[in-house]
N, C-alpha and C positions, 0 to 999 in steps of 0.2 A: 549639463546631465538632461535639462529639459529639451534640447534642442535634438540631443541623440534619441531620446524616447520618443520624440516627435517624428523625427525622419524615420525612424523604425516602423512607428504606429502606421505613417503612410504607407510606408514600402510592403508590410503587409497586408494593408486595406488595398493596395494595388494590386496585389497577386491574386488573392480569393478570399473576398471578406467572408462568405459564407461559410465554406469550410472552418477559417479560423473562429469564427461567431459559434458554429455546432462544437467545436472543439474546448473552448473555453471554460464550460463548466466543469469538465474533466479535470482540469488543473486547480479547482478549489477542492478542498476537504468534502468528503459525501455528506456530512450531516446538514440539516434542513437550516439551521441559521446560517453556515457558511455559504449554502448555494440560494440562500436570499441575497447575500451580498452582490449577486451578479448582475442586477440592474444598477446599483450604485457603480462596479467595477467599470460595466460598458459605457457609462456616462462619463467616468473618468477617462478612460481611453478615447473617446468621442472628442472630450475636450482637449486632450493633448494633441492630436491629431489637428484639429482646428488650428493648432499654434503653429502647424507647419504649414500651412495652406496660405497661397498669397494673397 
C-alpha cells in the first residue's frame, strides 16, 4: 500500500504540483479545524513521496 501511495504521489507531483496543492483544501471539510490539518496532510504527502525517491 505504501508503495502504491508513494508512486501515486510522485506521479501527481510530476504532473503539476501547484494545481494539486491549490485544490487540496477543497477535499477537506470546510470547517476551521479540518482546514488547520492541511499542513500535517502536506507533510504526510511529502513523506510518502520521499519514499519513492531514489
